[in-house]
Each structure stands twice: as structure tokens, then as C-alpha cells.
C-alpha positions, 0 to 999 in steps of 0.5 A: 544482513538484517532479514527485513532490510534485505527483503525491502531491497529485494522488493524495490529491485524486483518491482522496478525490474517488473516495470522494465521487463518486456512482455514474456519476461517472468520476474520471480523473487526468492525462487528455490531450486531442488535436485531430483531428490527434492532437496533444495540446492539454491535460492535466487533473490530475483530470477528473470526468465524468458524465451527468444529466438536464441533459446531459453534465458536465465538471469540472476539478481542478487541483493546485498544490504549490509551498510555496517560492513562497508563496501561489498567484498570481492568474495561475494562477487566471486561466489556469483561467478561460481553461481553463473557457471553452475546454473548456466546463467546468461546474466548475473547482476549484483546490487548493493546498498554500499559501493563495491570494494576494489576486489569486487570490481576486479572480479566483476570485470573478470567474470562479467558480473554487472554491478548496480547500487541502491542509494538513499537520497535527499531528493528524487532525480528529475523530480522538482518536488520533494512532497506529495499533496493529498486531498483527504475527505473527512466526515465529522458527526455532530448529532442524530435523530432516530424515527421509530418504526411504529408498528402497533407499538404500545404508547407505554413501550414507546415512552419507556424507550424514550425515557431510557435512551442514552444522551450520548450517541456513542452509547447507541448501536445501529444494526441490521436484520440481514447483514452482520454490521454493527455501527455507531451513528458517527460510523454510519455518518462517515460511511454515508459521506464516503459513499460516492453515490451520495456525491457529498463532496461534489461541490466542496473545494479543497480546504473548505467544508459544508454542513451535511444532513443525511436521512438514512432509511433501511434498504429492506431488500439488502439489509432488512430492518434497521435497529437501534440497540442500547441497554436491553432495547432493540428498537426497529427504526423507520430511519435515522437522521444524521447531521455533521460536517464534510470537509476536504483537507489538503495535506502536503506530505514530504517523502519519508524515503527516496531510494535510487537504483542505478548502474555503477558505471556510466549507464546511470539511472534505472529507477527510483522509489519515493515513499510517503507515510500518511495518516487519517482518522481511520487509517495509516497509509503508505504510498510508494511511487516508482519512477522507472526508465523504460524504452519509451521514456519514463513510467510511473506507478503507485502502490498503496498499503493501508492499515486500520487504526485500532 
């Protein structure tokens, strides 16, 4: 199978099994086993181990993602029967993204191998929605005003600074004495907008925006002095006044992929993963929603991955 596709299948199954697992069960992915000479003798896609009053237990889940080769063959299930006896496993589960061939079903019945599938679907099971609504906070920078820290600077030097200042704020860098940060004014404005302690978005309703004026002095204890840099100039600032617009956008993002993990027989649904891909001006984001059947009902968890845009 393509290695990347196989890893994604293992990740999906492992994440759902971790949610299903009760306290004391250890779920491991790609666990390797070695003999006394240190030579690897086996690797399990997903291993589940735990202890009970009956002793130590070992389960194996093997995953197969080869849609171009059709239904999972009997030879694969035969191999799993051998693994079950060789490694003294209490339970072996075969998971395929395709159905199972008649031979595979026969050998599964003979060797007590559980068969499960992962299928891609157009809509989630049980959910009435096919998209997720995200509230995205944005900060759009318009202009800034810098106030020079005038500590006995000669008027001729101040005049020289003013005459050489670039008209475009993107040609100015804001830096600090004690921390390694170099920001454009628009980046500083966005950072201040997104800092919750400034409560910029407190009174903004989704789909609405408001004008923002922020005065940013340096935090001498943490950042030390604040500087404006351009050309050959590095000028200490008393503060910088930033103006722009803060907005909360409401975006409905459809599920990019829906994968359902289920028993092949009548037990049916085990869990599902819905993936959403979402982009902002600064980041690419992937949200994965796991909806899993547990003893108490259903449990939902979310994983988020972010990647900065270049």
C-alpha cells in the first residue's frame, strides 16, 4: 500500500481505539518486537495491551489500505492467524478500506479474526450537518504614528529622522532591546488585536467589524526599549499608535473527508473522523473531529494542526 495512505489509516484507527480504550489499556502504533539478539522479529500496526484478573492481554490490529487491489484477500487473513498463535495474542482485528474477499471471510471465521472496515462517506452518520462554522478573528492594519523617545536628541538629528522616514509602513521594522522580535507595524497591530487581554473582539458580533486605535508603549521590564528601524536609523520610541479594523468573520467550511470505522458484521458503527481544511491570512489549519461510540454513549474529540503561511 502507499506508505502515506497506510499511516493515515493507522492513525485514524489508533485515535478511535484510544478513545474507546478504558483506563489501563495501552494503545501503541507500529510497535516493534526483538529477539534476544536484538534482531527485529515483528512489527504490529496497532498493539493494545492491558492487565485484568485473568492475566496479561495482548491484542493486534492490522490495517490494509490497497483499494486498487480490490477486496482484502484470504492470504492476508491467513497470515494474521499465524501471527495470533505465534505471538500468543488474545484478539486479532483486521481493518481494510475495501471489503473482504470470500476467502478472507472464510479464514476469519476459522481463525476467529475480527473483520472491520473504514469507508469514505458523503455524510457523517448521526450528524445532521455536513459543514462546520468557524468564527475567524481578523485584524486589518491601516496606519501608524510613531512618537520618538526624546532623550536629549538634537533637533537636527530629529529633523534628519523625519526627513528620511519611508512613507510605506512596511519599510519600517519595530524591534526591542531585551527580546529577539522584529515586526512590521501591521504584524504588531495583529498581535495586539489577537492578545485576549486587550479584549478587542469583546463587543464585535460575527460578521461585524469596528475601527481600532491602539497605543503601544514598550514594557520596559520585559522588552526593554522599543525601536523603529529603517535604512541606517535605529530610533528609540516612546510609543507607537496603530490604527486599523478588527472583524469577526463567520465561515461555513464543508467536511473535506468523512471516514467511518465499523464492524463488518451486525455490531456496526465504532467511530468516525470528519476532516475540515481552513485557511486564514496567516495560517493553514486542519481540524479533525472524532465521534466515537463508548459505553456511556458517544464521545467527541477534536485535533487541530496549524501551519504558518510563507
